Structure formats: C-alpha cells, structure tokens
Residue frames relative to the residue before (quaternion, step in Angstrom):
aa qw qx qy qz dx dy dz
M 1.0000 0.0000 0.0000 0.0000 0.00 0.00 0.00
G 0.0775 -0.7662 0.6347 0.0640 3.52 -1.34 0.32
V 0.2079 -0.7895 0.5718 0.0810 3.56 -1.16 0.64
E 0.1456 -0.7423 0.6492 0.0798 3.53 -1.13 0.84
E 0.0561 -0.7911 0.6090 0.0121 3.57 -0.89 0.97
E 0.2308 -0.7596 0.5962 0.1195 3.57 -0.95 0.95
F 0.1200 -0.8057 0.5797 0.0192 3.56 -0.99 0.92
L 0.3873 -0.7086 0.5511 0.2103 3.52 -1.24 0.63
L 0.2365 -0.7388 0.6156 0.1388 3.55 -1.10 0.81
I 0.0153 -0.8105 0.5853 -0.0195 3.57 -0.77 1.03
D 0.5481 -0.5542 0.5078 0.3667 3.52 -1.38 0.29
P 0.4516 -0.7209 0.4454 0.2792 3.63 -0.63 1.04
Q 0.6781 0.4928 -0.2958 0.4581 3.60 1.13 -0.53
S 0.7963 0.3123 -0.1561 0.4940 3.58 0.72 -1.08
G 0.3970 -0.7177 0.4772 0.3157 3.57 1.15 -0.59
E 0.5234 0.6416 -0.4139 0.3783 3.60 1.27 -0.02
P 0.6033 -0.5456 0.4245 0.3976 3.61 -1.15 0.53
I 0.1393 -0.7984 0.5850 0.0315 3.54 -1.01 0.89
A 0.4061 -0.7476 0.4864 0.1993 3.57 -0.86 1.04
R 0.3149 0.7592 -0.5045 0.2645 3.58 0.22 1.29
N 0.3069 0.8063 -0.4874 0.1345 3.63 1.14 0.21
K 0.6455 0.5241 -0.3438 0.4364 3.63 0.94 -0.75
Q 0.6666 0.4985 -0.3042 0.4632 3.59 0.91 -0.88
V 0.6577 0.5063 -0.3075 0.4653 3.57 0.96 -0.89
A 0.6557 0.5087 -0.3133 0.4616 3.59 0.96 -0.85
A 0.6398 0.5238 -0.3342 0.4522 3.59 0.98 -0.78
H 0.6593 0.4963 -0.3119 0.4708 3.60 0.96 -0.81
A 0.6516 0.5116 -0.3221 0.4581 3.59 0.93 -0.84
A 0.6226 0.5524 -0.3442 0.4344 3.60 1.01 -0.77
E 0.6327 0.5299 -0.3277 0.4599 3.57 1.09 -0.68
H 0.7322 0.3629 -0.2115 0.5361 3.57 1.27 -0.35
G 0.6852 -0.5734 0.2580 0.3677 3.52 1.15 0.75
V 0.6530 0.4747 -0.3271 0.4912 3.61 1.20 0.33
D 0.2333 -0.7662 0.5864 0.1212 3.57 -0.81 1.04
L 0.1312 -0.7875 0.6005 0.0450 3.56 -0.46 1.24
Q 0.3483 -0.7239 0.5592 0.2049 3.56 -1.02 0.84
L 0.3851 -0.6965 0.5576 0.2359 3.56 -1.15 0.71
E 0.2863 -0.7713 0.5498 0.1448 3.57 -0.86 0.98
L 0.7698 -0.3683 0.2479 0.4587 3.56 -1.33 0.03
T 0.7733 0.2437 -0.1547 0.5645 3.59 0.91 -0.85
S 0.5270 -0.6953 0.4097 0.2663 3.53 -1.05 0.84
C 0.5868 0.5327 -0.3921 0.4671 3.58 1.25 0.30
Q 0.6745 0.4669 -0.2868 0.4947 3.59 1.25 0.34
V 0.0480 -0.7400 0.6672 0.0702 3.51 -1.35 0.48
E 0.2214 -0.7694 0.5865 0.1224 3.55 -1.26 0.44
T 0.2389 -0.7365 0.6145 0.1513 3.55 -1.09 0.80
T 0.1292 -0.7742 0.6170 0.0569 3.55 -1.20 0.62
T 0.3267 -0.7526 0.5369 0.1963 3.57 -0.70 1.04
D 0.5629 -0.5105 0.5044 0.4099 3.50 -1.37 0.05
V 0.5930 -0.4965 0.4573 0.4391 3.56 -1.32 -0.05
L 0.0483 -0.8322 0.5500 -0.0509 3.57 -0.61 1.18
D 0.2665 -0.8004 0.5210 0.1299 3.58 -1.15 0.52
S 0.7616 0.2604 -0.2117 0.5543 3.60 1.17 0.35
S 0.5873 -0.5827 0.4301 0.3613 3.54 -1.22 0.52
G 0.6150 0.5533 -0.3505 0.4391 3.58 1.08 -0.64
A 0.6573 0.4936 -0.3054 0.4807 3.57 0.97 -0.85
L 0.6324 0.5284 -0.3303 0.4601 3.57 1.04 -0.78
R 0.6396 0.5306 -0.3301 0.4477 3.59 0.91 -0.85
R 0.6720 0.4905 -0.3017 0.4656 3.59 0.89 -0.89
E 0.6741 0.4998 -0.2996 0.4539 3.58 0.93 -0.87
L 0.6574 0.5011 -0.3159 0.4658 3.60 0.90 -0.86
T 0.6339 0.5318 -0.3278 0.4560 3.58 0.99 -0.82
R 0.6624 0.5022 -0.3019 0.4668 3.58 0.93 -0.90
L 0.6818 0.4963 -0.2969 0.4480 3.58 0.83 -0.96
R 0.6642 0.4943 -0.3093 0.4678 3.56 0.93 -0.86
R 0.6388 0.5319 -0.3321 0.4457 3.59 0.99 -0.79
V 0.6848 0.4745 -0.2938 0.4686 3.59 0.83 -0.95
A 0.6538 0.5107 -0.3180 0.4589 3.60 0.94 -0.84
T 0.6359 0.5246 -0.3215 0.4658 3.60 1.02 -0.79
E 0.6752 0.4843 -0.2918 0.4738 3.57 0.93 -0.90
A 0.6369 0.5228 -0.3284 0.4617 3.60 1.02 -0.75
A 0.6283 0.5212 -0.3334 0.4716 3.58 1.03 -0.75
A 0.6733 0.5045 -0.3011 0.4489 3.58 0.84 -0.98
A 0.6489 0.5298 -0.3155 0.4458 3.59 1.02 -0.78
N 0.7492 0.3422 -0.1975 0.5316 3.57 1.24 -0.37
G 0.6368 -0.6002 0.3130 0.3692 3.52 1.11 0.73
A 0.6131 0.5216 -0.3558 0.4748 3.57 1.15 0.56
Q 0.2839 -0.7120 0.6083 0.2060 3.53 -1.34 0.24
L 0.2963 -0.7669 0.5499 0.1474 3.56 -0.92 0.96
L 0.0608 -0.7985 0.5989 0.0038 3.56 -0.89 1.01
A 0.2750 -0.6970 0.6331 0.1941 3.54 -1.18 0.69
V 0.3396 0.7205 -0.5066 0.3300 3.55 0.05 1.35
G 0.5453 -0.6612 0.4100 0.3119 3.57 -1.01 0.79
L 0.7910 0.0422 0.0128 0.6102 3.59 1.12 -0.75
P 0.5597 -0.5809 0.4422 0.3921 3.61 -1.14 0.41
P 0.4388 -0.7182 0.4678 0.2696 3.61 -0.79 0.91
T 0.6654 0.5030 -0.2975 0.4645 3.60 1.17 -0.59
V 0.5969 -0.5141 0.4470 0.4238 3.56 -1.33 -0.19
P 0.2126 -0.7952 0.5522 0.1326 3.62 -0.36 1.15
H 0.3121 -0.7685 0.5290 0.1791 3.58 -0.80 0.97
K 0.7891 -0.1064 0.0598 0.6020 3.57 1.13 -0.55
F 0.1944 -0.7375 0.6338 0.1290 3.52 -1.32 0.49
P 0.2079 -0.8068 0.5353 0.1391 3.63 0.10 1.20
V 0.4257 -0.7002 0.5179 0.2453 3.56 -0.99 0.91
T 0.5049 -0.6395 0.4910 0.3082 3.56 -0.96 0.90
P 0.3884 -0.7843 0.4371 0.2074 3.62 -0.60 1.11
T 0.3087 0.6803 -0.6065 0.2720 3.56 0.21 1.32
A 0.6607 -0.5274 0.3436 0.4091 3.58 -1.17 0.49
R 0.6790 0.4948 -0.3011 0.4511 3.59 0.90 -0.91
Y 0.6771 0.4830 -0.3043 0.4644 3.58 0.88 -0.88
R 0.6144 0.5272 -0.3591 0.4643 3.61 1.06 -0.60
R 0.6333 0.5202 -0.3315 0.4673 3.59 1.02 -0.76
I 0.6397 0.5157 -0.3234 0.4693 3.58 0.97 -0.83
A 0.6625 0.5063 -0.3103 0.4565 3.59 0.89 -0.92
H 0.6608 0.5041 -0.3091 0.4623 3.58 0.98 -0.83
R 0.7014 0.4796 -0.2760 0.4492 3.59 0.89 -0.89
F 0.8211 0.3037 -0.1178 0.4687 3.56 0.80 -1.00
G 0.3914 -0.7906 0.4330 0.1851 3.55 1.29 0.22
M 0.8709 -0.0641 0.0508 0.4847 3.53 -0.99 -0.94
I 0.5488 0.5940 -0.4117 0.4201 3.61 1.12 -0.50
A 0.6952 0.4654 -0.2718 0.4756 3.57 0.95 -0.89
H 0.7058 0.4765 -0.2729 0.4476 3.57 1.01 -0.78
E 0.6970 0.3905 -0.2654 0.5397 3.60 1.25 -0.28
Q 0.2891 0.7707 -0.5129 0.2438 3.54 0.68 1.10
G 0.3205 0.7290 -0.5675 0.2091 3.58 -0.71 -0.99
I 0.4346 0.7034 -0.4303 0.3621 3.53 1.28 0.56
C 0.1225 -0.8275 0.5475 0.0224 3.57 -0.69 1.09
G 0.0203 -0.8062 0.5902 -0.0363 3.55 -0.73 1.12
C 0.3516 -0.6840 0.5893 0.2475 3.52 -1.40 -0.14
H 0.1320 -0.7992 0.5857 0.0296 3.56 -0.86 1.02
V 0.1296 -0.8008 0.5841 0.0286 3.55 -0.72 1.11
H 0.1556 -0.7809 0.6022 0.0578 3.57 -0.79 1.09
V 0.0000 -0.7695 0.6386 -0.0054 3.56 -1.02 0.87
A 0.5031 -0.6904 0.4371 0.2816 3.56 -0.85 1.00
V 0.0283 -0.7565 0.6533 0.0116 3.55 -1.18 0.78
P 0.6027 -0.6306 0.3482 0.3432 3.61 -1.07 0.62
D 0.8104 -0.0769 0.0866 0.5743 3.62 1.01 -0.69
S 0.7214 -0.4711 0.2962 0.4122 3.56 -1.30 0.16
E 0.6285 0.5202 -0.3525 0.4584 3.61 1.03 -0.65
A 0.6276 0.5157 -0.3310 0.4802 3.56 1.04 -0.73
A 0.6250 0.5485 -0.3363 0.4421 3.58 1.02 -0.78
I 0.6582 0.4953 -0.3109 0.4742 3.59 0.98 -0.82
H 0.6393 0.5183 -0.3303 0.4621 3.59 0.95 -0.81
V 0.6613 0.5004 -0.3087 0.4658 3.58 0.90 -0.89
S 0.6351 0.5302 -0.3298 0.4547 3.59 0.96 -0.84
N 0.6604 0.4982 -0.3064 0.4709 3.57 0.92 -0.88
W 0.6640 0.5114 -0.3104 0.4485 3.59 0.95 -0.84
L 0.6857 0.4854 -0.2813 0.4637 3.59 0.99 -0.81
R 0.5029 0.7143 -0.4027 0.2733 3.58 1.13 -0.65
P 0.7129 0.4435 -0.2978 0.4542 3.70 0.79 -0.77
W 0.7013 0.4712 -0.2573 0.4690 3.59 1.24 -0.32
L 0.4835 0.7107 -0.4294 0.2770 3.59 1.18 -0.37
H 0.6490 0.5307 -0.3360 0.4293 3.59 0.96 -0.78
V 0.5971 0.5510 -0.3637 0.4556 3.60 1.15 -0.54
L 0.6544 0.4973 -0.3049 0.4812 3.59 1.01 -0.80
L 0.6086 0.5406 -0.3474 0.4655 3.59 1.09 -0.66
A 0.6637 0.4970 -0.3059 0.4680 3.59 0.89 -0.90
L 0.6395 0.5541 -0.3187 0.4272 3.56 0.98 -0.88
T 0.8026 0.3197 -0.1313 0.4862 3.58 0.87 -0.97
A 0.2966 0.7844 -0.5068 0.1998 3.63 1.23 0.14
N 0.1032 0.8108 -0.5557 0.1521 3.57 -0.75 1.10
S 0.6565 0.4650 -0.3364 0.4896 3.59 0.94 0.86
A 0.1703 0.8226 -0.5195 0.1564 3.57 0.81 1.04
I 0.7501 0.3470 -0.1875 0.5309 3.59 0.99 -0.85
Y 0.1296 0.7846 -0.5834 0.1652 3.56 -0.66 1.17
R 0.8427 0.0689 -0.0896 0.5264 3.55 -0.99 0.90
N 0.6734 -0.5525 0.2700 0.4104 3.54 0.95 1.07
T 0.7319 0.3337 -0.2692 0.5297 3.58 1.02 0.70
D 0.5660 -0.5419 0.4702 0.4062 3.54 -1.29 0.14
S 0.4041 -0.7559 0.4703 0.2102 3.56 -0.62 1.16
G 0.4707 -0.6507 0.4591 0.3797 3.58 1.18 -0.51
Y 0.7007 0.3713 -0.2359 0.5617 3.56 1.37 -0.05
A 0.4758 -0.6406 0.5138 0.3150 3.55 -1.13 0.62
S 0.7735 0.1164 -0.0643 0.6197 3.58 1.14 -0.74
F 0.0755 -0.8040 0.5895 0.0206 3.56 0.03 1.27
R 0.4882 0.6503 -0.4328 0.3892 3.58 1.23 -0.34
S 0.6915 0.4872 -0.3003 0.4408 3.58 0.82 -0.95
V 0.6018 0.5450 -0.3568 0.4621 3.60 1.15 -0.55
L 0.6835 0.4609 -0.2854 0.4889 3.59 0.88 -0.91
W 0.6400 0.5447 -0.3212 0.4365 3.59 0.98 -0.83
S 0.6176 0.5883 -0.3422 0.3942 3.59 1.09 -0.69
R 0.5255 0.6365 -0.4210 0.3761 3.62 1.20 -0.12
W 0.5780 0.5613 -0.3926 0.4436 3.59 1.15 -0.41
P 0.5073 -0.7046 0.3994 0.2943 3.62 -0.80 0.90
S 0.7436 0.3480 -0.2207 0.5264 3.61 1.19 -0.33
S 0.4960 0.6528 -0.4269 0.3817 3.59 1.13 0.62
G 0.6603 0.5297 -0.3765 0.3764 3.53 -1.37 -0.02
P 0.7315 -0.3867 0.2914 0.4800 3.57 -1.26 -0.20
P 0.4166 -0.7271 0.4831 0.2538 3.61 -0.84 0.91
P 0.5921 -0.5155 0.4529 0.4226 3.56 -1.28 0.11
H 0.5150 -0.5523 0.5266 0.3905 3.54 -1.36 0.07
F 0.1615 -0.8055 0.5663 0.0655 3.58 -0.71 1.07
G 0.4358 -0.7244 0.4814 0.2315 3.53 -1.01 0.87
S 0.7945 -0.0218 0.0589 0.6040 3.57 1.20 -0.52
A 0.6560 -0.4790 0.3934 0.4307 3.53 -1.32 0.11
A 0.6185 0.5385 -0.3442 0.4572 3.59 1.07 -0.68
D 0.6158 0.5396 -0.3275 0.4716 3.57 1.08 -0.76
Y 0.6479 0.5087 -0.3055 0.4777 3.56 0.96 -0.88
D 0.6733 0.5051 -0.3023 0.4474 3.59 0.84 -0.98
A 0.6395 0.5253 -0.3255 0.4573 3.59 1.02 -0.77
C 0.6422 0.5167 -0.3171 0.4691 3.57 1.03 -0.78
V 0.6478 0.5082 -0.3133 0.4732 3.59 0.94 -0.86
A 0.6476 0.5198 -0.3191 0.4567 3.59 0.94 -0.87
M 0.6404 0.5225 -0.3250 0.4596 3.58 1.00 -0.78
L 0.6479 0.5177 -0.3178 0.4596 3.58 0.94 -0.88
E 0.6756 0.4842 -0.2967 0.4703 3.58 0.97 -0.83
R 0.6289 0.5209 -0.3411 0.4657 3.62 1.01 -0.72
A 0.6952 0.4819 -0.2657 0.4624 3.56 1.02 -0.83
G 0.4824 -0.6694 0.4337 0.3619 3.58 1.24 -0.31
A 0.4577 0.6882 -0.4449 0.3449 3.58 1.26 0.20
A 0.7522 0.0875 -0.0970 0.6458 3.57 1.35 -0.16
L 0.4388 -0.7009 0.4913 0.2735 3.59 -0.93 0.83
D 0.7937 -0.0590 0.1060 0.5961 3.56 1.05 -0.83
D 0.7426 -0.4046 0.2801 0.4543 3.58 -1.30 0.01
G 0.6202 0.5721 -0.3391 0.4160 3.58 1.11 -0.62
M 0.6785 0.4628 -0.2931 0.4895 3.58 1.25 -0.29
I 0.4374 0.6153 -0.5123 0.4094 3.58 1.14 0.51
Y 0.0887 -0.8714 0.4818 -0.0248 3.51 -0.04 1.39
W 0.2632 0.7933 -0.5199 0.1764 3.60 1.15 0.32
D 0.6323 -0.5819 0.3742 0.3488 3.54 -1.20 0.62
V 0.7551 0.0298 -0.0834 0.6496 3.57 1.28 -0.27
R 0.1136 0.7936 -0.5849 0.1230 3.56 -0.95 0.88
P 0.5209 -0.5367 0.5218 0.4102 3.56 -1.25 0.22
S 0.4869 -0.6753 0.4577 0.3121 3.58 -0.80 0.91
A 0.4546 -0.6811 0.5066 0.2699 3.54 -1.10 0.75
N 0.7856 0.3600 -0.1551 0.4787 3.60 1.16 -0.53
F 0.7858 0.2617 -0.1169 0.5481 3.59 1.17 -0.50
P 0.5245 -0.6215 0.4659 0.3486 3.64 -1.20 0.38
T 0.4572 0.6801 -0.4204 0.3894 3.52 0.77 1.14
V 0.3705 -0.5856 0.6400 0.3319 3.44 -1.50 -0.01
E 0.1746 -0.7859 0.5885 0.0753 3.55 -0.93 0.94
V 0.1401 -0.7801 0.6074 0.0536 3.57 -0.72 1.11
R 0.0797 -0.8464 0.5236 -0.0555 3.54 -0.56 1.29
V 0.3804 0.8005 -0.4196 0.1959 3.58 1.27 0.15
S 0.7360 0.5105 -0.2406 0.3738 3.58 0.98 -0.78
D 0.5358 -0.5025 0.5592 0.3843 3.46 -1.44 0.26
V 0.5462 -0.5364 0.4787 0.4299 3.57 -1.18 0.30
P 0.4200 -0.7213 0.4787 0.2722 3.61 -0.67 0.98
A 0.5947 -0.6117 0.3969 0.3386 3.54 -1.16 0.68
T 0.8122 0.2129 -0.0754 0.5379 3.59 0.98 -0.83
V 0.6425 -0.4985 0.4163 0.4066 3.53 -1.31 0.31
A 0.6543 0.5386 -0.3235 0.4210 3.58 0.88 -0.93
E 0.6633 0.4970 -0.3133 0.4635 3.59 0.99 -0.78
T 0.6342 0.5073 -0.3373 0.4760 3.59 1.04 -0.66
V 0.6278 0.5205 -0.3332 0.4732 3.60 1.00 -0.77
L 0.6347 0.5220 -0.3240 0.4687 3.59 0.98 -0.82
L 0.6563 0.5139 -0.3096 0.4575 3.58 0.86 -0.97
A 0.7000 0.4763 -0.2831 0.4505 3.58 0.75 -1.04
T 0.6485 0.5187 -0.3217 0.4549 3.59 1.00 -0.77
L 0.6493 0.5039 -0.3167 0.4734 3.59 0.97 -0.81
I 0.6563 0.4981 -0.3157 0.4706 3.58 0.96 -0.81
R 0.6384 0.5199 -0.3304 0.4614 3.58 0.93 -0.84
A 0.6640 0.4896 -0.3031 0.4769 3.58 0.94 -0.86
G 0.6262 0.5371 -0.3349 0.4553 3.58 1.07 -0.68
V 0.6461 0.5065 -0.3147 0.4764 3.57 0.98 -0.85
M 0.6471 0.5175 -0.3170 0.4615 3.59 0.92 -0.88
T 0.6603 0.5080 -0.3052 0.4614 3.58 0.97 -0.88
A 0.6527 0.5166 -0.3150 0.4560 3.58 0.93 -0.88
L 0.6623 0.4985 -0.3088 0.4664 3.59 0.95 -0.83
Q 0.6459 0.5137 -0.3233 0.4632 3.58 1.00 -0.78
L 0.6728 0.4865 -0.2988 0.4705 3.59 0.90 -0.87
R 0.6021 0.5435 -0.3510 0.4679 3.58 1.11 -0.64
A 0.6557 0.5109 -0.3089 0.4622 3.58 0.97 -0.87
E 0.6873 0.4641 -0.2715 0.4884 3.57 1.18 -0.59
G 0.5702 -0.6474 0.3504 0.3647 3.56 1.30 0.08
E 0.4450 0.6979 -0.4606 0.3203 3.59 1.22 0.22
S 0.3330 -0.7467 0.5451 0.1856 3.57 -0.91 0.93
V 0.4176 -0.6862 0.5404 0.2503 3.55 -1.32 0.32
P 0.4415 -0.7005 0.4814 0.2873 3.62 -0.76 0.92
V 0.3685 -0.7015 0.5670 0.2251 3.56 -1.12 0.73
L 0.1540 -0.8107 0.5628 0.0471 3.56 -0.54 1.18
A 0.5479 -0.6107 0.4603 0.3392 3.56 -1.10 0.71
D 0.5491 -0.6378 0.4299 0.3271 3.55 -0.94 0.90
Y 0.6478 0.5350 -0.3394 0.4231 3.61 0.94 -0.85
A 0.6406 0.5220 -0.3325 0.4545 3.59 1.04 -0.72
V 0.6611 0.4999 -0.3079 0.4673 3.58 0.95 -0.87
R 0.6532 0.5039 -0.3180 0.4672 3.60 0.95 -0.84
S 0.6401 0.5222 -0.3271 0.4589 3.58 0.98 -0.80
A 0.6429 0.5228 -0.3204 0.4591 3.57 1.01 -0.82
H 0.6537 0.5060 -0.3167 0.4652 3.58 1.01 -0.77
W 0.6344 0.5136 -0.3421 0.4656 3.58 0.95 -0.80
K 0.6776 0.4947 -0.3040 0.4513 3.59 0.85 -0.92
A 0.6332 0.5190 -0.3333 0.4676 3.59 1.01 -0.73
A 0.6494 0.5038 -0.3163 0.4736 3.58 0.97 -0.83
H 0.6863 0.4867 -0.2820 0.4611 3.57 0.99 -0.80
D 0.7894 0.3625 -0.1753 0.4633 3.58 0.66 -1.13
G 0.2233 -0.7792 0.5475 0.2079 3.56 1.02 -0.75
L 0.7856 -0.3344 0.2503 0.4566 3.54 -1.15 -0.65
E 0.6318 0.5732 -0.3240 0.4091 3.59 1.25 -0.22
G 0.7468 0.4117 -0.2122 0.4772 3.58 1.20 -0.34
D 0.7032 -0.4294 0.3603 0.4373 3.50 -1.20 -0.69
G 0.1901 -0.7334 0.6353 0.1500 3.52 -1.39 0.29
I 0.4977 -0.6383 0.4949 0.3162 3.53 -1.30 0.22
D 0.3693 -0.7314 0.5395 0.1942 3.53 -0.85 1.06
L 0.1674 -0.8489 0.4955 0.0765 3.57 0.24 1.29
L 0.7244 0.4154 -0.2490 0.4906 3.59 1.06 -0.62
G 0.6560 0.4522 -0.3142 0.5161 3.57 1.30 0.12
D 0.7944 -0.2788 0.2205 0.4925 3.55 -0.86 -0.99
Q 0.4916 -0.6903 0.3905 0.3597 3.58 1.32 0.31
S 0.3642 0.6933 -0.5208 0.3399 3.56 1.12 0.70
T 0.4945 -0.6259 0.4970 0.3417 3.56 -1.29 0.16
V 0.0013 0.7694 -0.6369 0.0496 3.52 -1.00 0.97
P 0.6502 -0.4922 0.3651 0.4491 3.63 -1.12 0.35
V 0.4845 -0.6932 0.4428 0.2976 3.56 -0.77 1.00
R 0.5959 0.5585 -0.3766 0.4373 3.60 1.12 -0.49
D 0.5981 0.5331 -0.3669 0.4727 3.60 1.15 -0.50
L 0.6388 0.5098 -0.3241 0.4765 3.59 1.05 -0.77
L 0.6285 0.5267 -0.3331 0.4654 3.58 1.02 -0.75
D 0.6472 0.5043 -0.3189 0.4745 3.60 0.93 -0.84
R 0.6454 0.5198 -0.3250 0.4557 3.59 1.00 -0.80
F 0.6388 0.5143 -0.3303 0.4673 3.58 1.01 -0.78
V 0.6411 0.5248 -0.3305 0.4520 3.59 0.92 -0.87
Q 0.6802 0.4738 -0.3011 0.4713 3.60 0.91 -0.83
T 0.6051 0.5594 -0.3521 0.4438 3.60 1.10 -0.66
V 0.7714 0.3298 -0.1704 0.5168 3.57 0.94 -0.88
R 0.3366 0.7876 -0.4770 0.1968 3.61 1.22 0.11
P 0.6200 0.5308 -0.3899 0.4264 3.67 0.83 -0.67
A 0.6549 0.4891 -0.3156 0.4819 3.60 1.01 -0.75
L 0.6415 0.5159 -0.3281 0.4634 3.59 0.96 -0.80
D 0.6360 0.5170 -0.3259 0.4712 3.58 1.01 -0.77
A 0.6492 0.5200 -0.3171 0.4557 3.57 0.98 -0.84
L 0.6893 0.4595 -0.2684 0.4917 3.57 1.11 -0.70
G 0.4140 -0.7040 0.4692 0.3359 3.58 1.22 -0.41
D 0.5656 0.6485 -0.3409 0.3785 3.57 1.25 0.41
Y 0.4024 0.7451 -0.4775 0.2341 3.61 1.19 -0.03
E 0.6897 0.4733 -0.2991 0.4592 3.61 0.79 -0.90
M 0.6097 0.5382 -0.3526 0.4629 3.59 1.03 -0.69
V 0.6592 0.5111 -0.3059 0.4590 3.57 0.91 -0.93
R 0.6727 0.4873 -0.3070 0.4645 3.59 0.84 -0.92
G 0.6597 0.5146 -0.3133 0.4493 3.59 0.96 -0.80
E 0.6778 0.4825 -0.3006 0.4662 3.58 0.93 -0.85
I 0.6267 0.5144 -0.3427 0.4745 3.61 1.00 -0.71
A 0.6372 0.5148 -0.3264 0.4717 3.60 1.00 -0.75
R 0.6406 0.5193 -0.3291 0.4601 3.58 0.99 -0.79
I 0.6598 0.4983 -0.3107 0.4688 3.59 0.94 -0.89
A 0.6194 0.5400 -0.3439 0.4544 3.58 1.02 -0.76
A 0.7084 0.4541 -0.2573 0.4752 3.59 1.02 -0.78
E 0.7998 0.3180 -0.1404 0.4893 3.58 0.88 -0.95
G 0.4986 -0.6532 0.4310 0.3728 3.59 1.17 -0.48
N 0.4251 -0.6500 0.5531 0.3014 3.54 -1.26 0.44
G 0.7902 -0.3383 0.2032 0.4689 3.58 -1.25 -0.10
A 0.6731 0.4995 -0.3037 0.4530 3.58 0.86 -0.94
M 0.6616 0.5094 -0.3078 0.4561 3.58 0.94 -0.87
R 0.6776 0.4740 -0.3007 0.4751 3.59 0.97 -0.80
Q 0.5866 0.5541 -0.3677 0.4622 3.60 1.10 -0.61
R 0.6925 0.4814 -0.2829 0.4568 3.56 0.82 -1.00
R 0.6261 0.5334 -0.3412 0.4550 3.57 1.01 -0.77
A 0.6617 0.4882 -0.3057 0.4799 3.60 0.97 -0.83
W 0.6544 0.5267 -0.3129 0.4432 3.59 0.95 -0.86
R 0.7070 0.4931 -0.2754 0.4258 3.59 0.87 -0.92
E 0.4995 0.6538 -0.4307 0.3709 3.57 1.21 -0.27
R 0.8325 -0.0416 0.0787 0.5468 3.59 0.76 -1.07
N 0.3936 -0.7067 0.4762 0.3447 3.59 1.32 -0.11
E 0.4620 0.6476 -0.4550 0.4002 3.55 1.06 0.86
I 0.4269 -0.7290 0.4724 0.2514 3.57 -0.68 1.12
A 0.5652 0.6018 -0.3887 0.4091 3.60 1.14 -0.52
D 0.6276 0.5353 -0.3452 0.4477 3.59 1.06 -0.65
V 0.6286 0.5235 -0.3260 0.4739 3.57 1.07 -0.75
I 0.6655 0.5003 -0.3043 0.4628 3.57 0.90 -0.92
N 0.6424 0.5166 -0.3287 0.4609 3.59 0.96 -0.79
E 0.6293 0.5251 -0.3300 0.4684 3.59 1.01 -0.78
L 0.6801 0.4868 -0.2899 0.4652 3.58 0.89 -0.95
A 0.6609 0.5205 -0.3134 0.4407 3.59 0.92 -0.91
S 0.6702 0.5034 -0.3083 0.4499 3.59 0.98 -0.80
A 0.6755 0.5197 -0.2888 0.4360 3.59 1.18 -0.52
V 0.5016 0.7108 -0.4202 0.2579 3.61 1.12 -0.60
T 0.8150 0.2058 -0.0935 0.5335 3.57 0.77 -0.99
S 0.4781 0.6474 -0.4620 0.3725 3.58 1.22 0.26
D 0.3180 -0.7402 0.5616 0.1883 3.55 -1.23 0.45
C-alpha cells in the first residue's frame, strides 16, 4: 500500500493560505523528501514509498510530516493537516504549470476556489477487473470512512454546519464523489472516455471519484477522506482500506457478487456522512437503507474485514485507535471543540498545528 497526503500552507500570523509551495518543496528536497505541487500554490503533497505494514506506514508518515512541517517553517509558512482553510481565503493562486493552467481555464471558479486537502490510499490489486470489483465492493462503505476522517468543520471563520465541508465543495467537480457501479473494466473505460470527450475531465488524472483504479499504478485508489488530522488517524484509514481490499478480493475468489446500489442512495449516504461526521447517523446501504448510528456502521465494517485485519496483525490496533477517536474526537470534532471555547480561529489553528506530527 501507499498513501498520499495533501497539506495546507498558511501564514502563521493571519492564518490565511499562503502561496509558498515551490519554496517549501525545494527546502524539503534538500532534506530527502520530494513534495508534490498541487493545483493551488498554497498546498503540498507527500507520497509514501510502497509499504507492507501499518508500523512502516506510521514511521514513514511521521517522517514526511516532520520534514514538510520544518520546510514550511523555514519559508515563513505553517503546515496544517486540514481539509479546508479555517480562515476566510481571499484567493487560491493556481500553481503555474501547463496542466494546471489548462484546468484553471477549463473549469474556472471551481479550480480557483480550491485549497482542498484530501488523503489518497493505494492498495495493490492483480488486474483491472479486480480493481473494478474492489471498487464496487467498497462503494457501500465509503461514506463510513468519510465520517471517520472528517476534518473540515470550520471554514471561513465559522462552523460550516458540516463535519466535512471539503467533500461538499469537492463535489462540484463533474467527476468527483461516489462512482457508479461498473460492470467491467471496459464499462469503466467507456465512462472515462465519455467524460473526457465531454470536457468534464482533461485526462485520466482528473477522474476524481472517491474510489477508482489508479491511472498510474496497479492499485485501487481510495480518495474519499479529508486529510486526517493525525498520523494515527491516517494509519487507521489506510489499514481499514487495505483490509477492505483484501476482503473484497477474497470474496471475489469465492464467487460472491456485489450488490448494485442506487446512485441516489449512495449520494445521500455521502451527504449525510459529510454533514453528521462521526457524531451522528449514517445510512445502512447494505440493509434497509434506514439511518443508524454511524459508529455502529463502522463497527460492522471492522467485523466484516476482521479476517483480513487478523491476517495483518492489526485488529487490536484498529480497535484501540477507534476507541481513542471515540474518546478524544476526530479532526472535525476537535476543531469544533476548540472553536466553541472562545469562537477564536486562532484556537482552531493551534489545535490543528499541534496535531500534524502527533501520533
């Protein structure tokens, strides 16, 4: 597996996004870390090596976050692991590359109102047909992972009313959100080709669905979550996704089919997860589509993938981290707790900054 994390660069004094990604990336490169430049110049992205254990992932994420944080500080910026800037952003300058300029020209204000930070988890699969099967199998569970990792409640100096407002803003892209159920890899390829012909995506890299076969690697890429506030939450997310992929592949080998869910039900579940986060209800997509506590759905997912977690030796780690989040809150819950103390955005930023390199 491998993990990509996107981070926001802000001015330490004002808290506003600051356009320093090239300088920060250059400093990080001098310290052995290659940061990727994102669409807007107030963002950078880390990319792990290919790893085979949660322990190795934890060490790698900690190192990458530490170097990126130090590189930001060396260039007069502060690095935050947050889905959206908590302050009122006045502008998000587009990183001046040919591809990003084309995206900005084609998609206008959608591209210019970004500064959106997510986390992408890659897990190896044997071939493209397996990737489609895994994507279909994960589809009913993606909203649970979104609720678990919600980390963008405070936006534009106020409570947005959503645990993950990032996912609401992200849904404006025409190829984002939960994907359709695909019957085959050819079906998927035909859909992508149609989007590109229509101009809804410039290329395969702009297929932003919450789960997709990777355009560059022999993996399934899950993109549903806000960037988690802490290393431990990212490790939890990646481990659950890895166990989900393993479970889907095993069930496929046993001949089990994947139910086809109505798009409206899946979209509704995603909206509710973005709104309620981990504190509210979710939609039971594999049951009668009633609302149940989202933590019950999370427990059900963990038990569904438990054989894979046991095989990885990660079941106790997963249970312990979920218990910790239940007690202390995820990113969105901690943001709101900091905000409600004094309604001061500086308190939210301090909470986020202290979490970046914590475990």
